[in-house]
C-alpha positions as CSV (number, residue, x, y, z in Angstrom):
1,X,-26.9,100.7,-50.0
2,X,-27.5,98.3,-47.1
3,X,-28.1,99.6,-43.6
4,X,-24.9,98.1,-42.4
5,X,-23.0,100.1,-45.0
6,X,-24.9,103.2,-44.0
7,X,-24.2,102.7,-40.3
8,X,-20.4,102.5,-41.1
9,X,-20.8,105.8,-43.0
10,X,-22.7,107.4,-40.1
11,X,-20.0,106.3,-37.7
12,X,-17.3,107.9,-39.8
13,X,-19.4,111.1,-39.9
14,X,-20.5,111.4,-36.3
15,X,-17.6,109.7,-34.5
16,X,-14.4,111.3,-33.4
17,X,-11.9,111.8,-36.3
18,X,-8.8,109.6,-36.4
19,X,-5.6,110.9,-34.8
20,X,-4.1,111.6,-38.3
21,X,-7.1,113.5,-39.4
22,X,-7.2,117.2,-38.6
23,X,-11.0,117.6,-38.9
24,X,-14.1,115.4,-39.2
25,X,-15.6,115.3,-42.7
26,X,-18.9,116.9,-43.4
27,X,-21.9,114.7,-43.1
28,X,-22.4,112.7,-46.3
29,X,-25.6,112.8,-48.3
30,X,-26.7,109.3,-47.2
31,X,-26.1,110.2,-43.5
32,X,-28.2,113.3,-43.9
33,X,-31.0,111.3,-45.5
34,X,-30.8,108.8,-42.6
35,X,-31.1,111.6,-40.1
36,X,-34.1,113.0,-41.9
37,X,-35.7,109.5,-42.0
38,X,-35.1,109.0,-38.3
39,X,-36.7,112.4,-37.4
40,X,-39.7,111.7,-39.6
41,X,-40.1,108.2,-38.3
42,X,-39.8,109.5,-34.7
43,X,-42.5,112.0,-35.3
44,X,-44.8,109.2,-36.5
45,X,-44.0,106.7,-33.7
46,X,-44.1,109.3,-30.9
47,X,-47.5,110.3,-32.2
48,X,-48.8,106.8,-31.6
49,X,-47.0,105.7,-28.4
50,X,-45.8,108.9,-26.8
51,X,-43.2,108.6,-24.0
52,X,-43.4,104.8,-24.3
53,X,-41.6,104.9,-27.6
54,X,-38.4,103.0,-27.8
55,X,-35.4,103.7,-30.0
56,X,-35.9,100.3,-31.6
57,X,-39.4,101.4,-32.7
58,X,-38.0,104.5,-34.3
59,X,-35.2,102.5,-36.1
60,X,-37.8,100.0,-37.5
61,X,-40.1,102.8,-38.7
62,X,-37.1,104.6,-40.3
63,X,-35.8,101.4,-41.9
64,X,-32.3,101.7,-40.3
65,X,-30.4,99.9,-37.7
66,X,-30.8,101.0,-34.1
67,X,-27.1,101.8,-34.0
68,X,-27.7,104.3,-36.7
69,X,-30.4,106.0,-34.6
70,X,-28.1,106.1,-31.6
71,X,-25.2,107.6,-33.6
72,X,-27.4,110.5,-34.6
73,X,-29.3,110.8,-31.3
74,X,-27.4,109.1,-28.4
75,X,-30.5,109.3,-26.1
76,X,-34.3,109.4,-26.6
77,X,-34.3,112.7,-24.9
78,X,-32.1,114.2,-27.6
79,X,-34.4,112.8,-30.3
80,X,-37.5,114.2,-28.6
81,X,-35.6,117.5,-28.2
82,X,-35.0,117.6,-32.0
83,X,-38.7,117.2,-32.6
84,X,-39.3,120.1,-30.2
85,X,-36.6,122.2,-31.8
86,X,-38.1,121.8,-35.3
87,X,-41.5,122.9,-34.0
88,X,-40.1,125.9,-32.2
89,X,-38.2,127.0,-35.3
90,X,-41.6,127.2,-37.0
91,X,-43.1,129.1,-34.1
92,X,-40.2,131.6,-34.2
93,X,-40.7,132.1,-37.9
94,X,-44.4,132.8,-37.4
95,X,-43.7,135.3,-34.6
96,X,-41.0,137.1,-36.6
97,X,-43.5,137.4,-39.5
98,X,-46.1,138.8,-37.1
99,X,-43.5,141.4,-35.8
100,X,-42.9,142.6,-39.4
101,X,-46.6,143.0,-40.3
102,X,-48.5,146.3,-40.2
103,X,-51.4,146.7,-37.8
104,X,-51.8,146.4,-34.1
105,X,-48.9,144.4,-32.6
106,X,-51.2,142.8,-30.0
107,X,-53.6,141.5,-32.6
108,X,-50.7,140.2,-34.7
109,X,-49.4,138.3,-31.7
110,X,-52.8,136.7,-31.0
111,X,-53.2,135.8,-34.7
112,X,-49.7,134.2,-34.7
113,X,-50.7,132.1,-31.6
114,X,-53.6,130.7,-33.6
115,X,-51.3,130.0,-36.5
116,X,-49.0,128.2,-34.0
117,X,-52.0,126.1,-32.8
118,X,-52.7,125.2,-36.4
119,X,-49.1,123.9,-36.6
120,X,-49.8,121.7,-33.5
121,X,-53.1,120.4,-34.8
122,X,-51.6,117.7,-37.1
123,X,-48.4,117.1,-35.1
124,X,-49.5,114.6,-32.5
125,X,-45.9,113.9,-31.5
126,X,-45.4,117.5,-30.4
127,X,-48.7,117.4,-28.6
128,X,-47.6,114.4,-26.7
129,X,-44.3,115.9,-25.8
130,X,-45.6,119.3,-24.7
131,X,-48.6,118.0,-22.8
132,X,-46.6,115.8,-20.4
133,X,-43.7,116.3,-18.0
134,X,-40.3,116.0,-19.7
135,X,-36.8,115.9,-18.4
136,X,-34.7,119.1,-18.8
137,X,-32.6,117.2,-21.4
138,X,-35.6,117.1,-23.8
139,X,-35.8,120.9,-23.7
140,X,-32.0,121.5,-23.9
141,X,-31.9,121.1,-27.7
142,X,-34.6,123.6,-28.2
143,X,-33.5,126.0,-25.5
144,X,-31.7,128.6,-27.6
145,X,-34.7,128.8,-30.0
146,X,-37.1,128.9,-27.1
147,X,-35.2,131.9,-25.8
148,X,-35.6,133.6,-29.2
149,X,-39.3,132.8,-29.2
150,X,-39.6,134.4,-25.7
151,X,-37.7,137.5,-26.8
152,X,-39.9,138.2,-29.9
153,X,-43.0,137.4,-27.9
154,X,-41.9,139.9,-25.2
155,X,-41.5,142.6,-27.9
156,X,-45.0,142.0,-29.2
157,X,-46.5,141.8,-25.7
158,X,-45.0,145.1,-24.7
159,X,-46.2,146.8,-27.9
160,X,-49.6,145.3,-27.6
161,X,-49.9,146.5,-24.0
162,X,-49.0,150.0,-25.1
163,X,-51.9,150.0,-27.6
164,X,-54.2,148.5,-25.0
165,X,-54.9,145.3,-27.0
166,X,-53.3,143.0,-24.5
167,X,-53.9,142.9,-20.8
168,X,-51.4,144.8,-18.7
169,X,-50.3,141.9,-16.6
170,X,-49.7,139.5,-19.5
171,X,-46.3,137.7,-19.6
172,X,-44.5,135.2,-21.8
173,X,-45.1,132.6,-19.1
174,X,-48.9,133.0,-19.8
175,X,-48.3,132.0,-23.4
176,X,-46.3,129.0,-22.4
177,X,-48.9,127.8,-19.9
178,X,-51.8,128.3,-22.2
179,X,-50.3,126.8,-25.3
180,X,-49.1,123.7,-23.3
181,X,-52.6,123.4,-22.1
182,X,-53.9,123.6,-25.6
183,X,-51.4,120.9,-26.8
184,X,-52.7,118.7,-23.9
185,X,-56.3,119.1,-25.1
186,X,-55.3,118.4,-28.7
187,X,-53.6,115.2,-27.5
188,X,-56.9,114.0,-26.1
189,X,-59.1,112.5,-28.8
190,X,-62.2,113.5,-27.0
191,X,-61.1,117.1,-26.6
192,X,-59.2,117.6,-29.9
193,X,-62.3,118.5,-32.0
194,X,-62.9,121.5,-29.7
195,X,-59.4,123.0,-30.0
196,X,-60.5,126.1,-31.9
197,X,-63.0,127.0,-29.2
198,X,-60.2,126.4,-26.7
199,X,-57.9,128.7,-28.8
200,X,-60.6,131.4,-28.8
201,X,-60.9,131.2,-25.0
202,X,-57.1,131.6,-24.8
203,X,-57.0,134.7,-27.0
204,X,-60.0,136.2,-25.2
205,X,-58.3,135.7,-21.9
206,X,-55.2,137.7,-23.1
207,X,-57.2,140.8,-23.9
208,X,-57.9,143.5,-21.3
209,X,-61.0,142.7,-19.2
210,X,-64.1,144.7,-20.1
211,X,-64.6,147.8,-18.0
212,X,-66.7,147.2,-14.9
213,X,-65.8,143.4,-14.9
């Protein structure tokens, strides 16, 4: 199927339904494949050029017309937001798994943060997005999932503070700041090799200070 044909299909799928049509049809398989190709291409292109990425670049990498990209993602911010959303869905899954495991909840949280860092390690696009200032529109797509991430994190923090594993003044905001800092160091080729040491410093900083310190 040519891209032109695909774009017509996408327009039918994502555009407003005709007046005589009560509801828009479900997204067809070829449109779903195009969307997946666009997201994967965006991840690769953003990894190389960061915020300088243009929608034309994504379209070329995905092998579709730029109109097709805009029909799925009307703005670059929305496309970047989709990349963030997918990453935060993984983070949410890891945190939920940590919540269900046996053992100290504080330790489970710290271990899940390391697993989240491992997810960031090979995702340069997310590193680029999280390490730099972004408009509120970029975060809008991921906002509901980020709130869920915060809620599960708060549960684990509170439980870890009760067991004495986590410092009493630790908050969800600490996790955000520290993990964004980690993403920034990962995005720097000179600092990336030391990310595990950076991660160890992060987890150590979230434990209660030693007595007498």
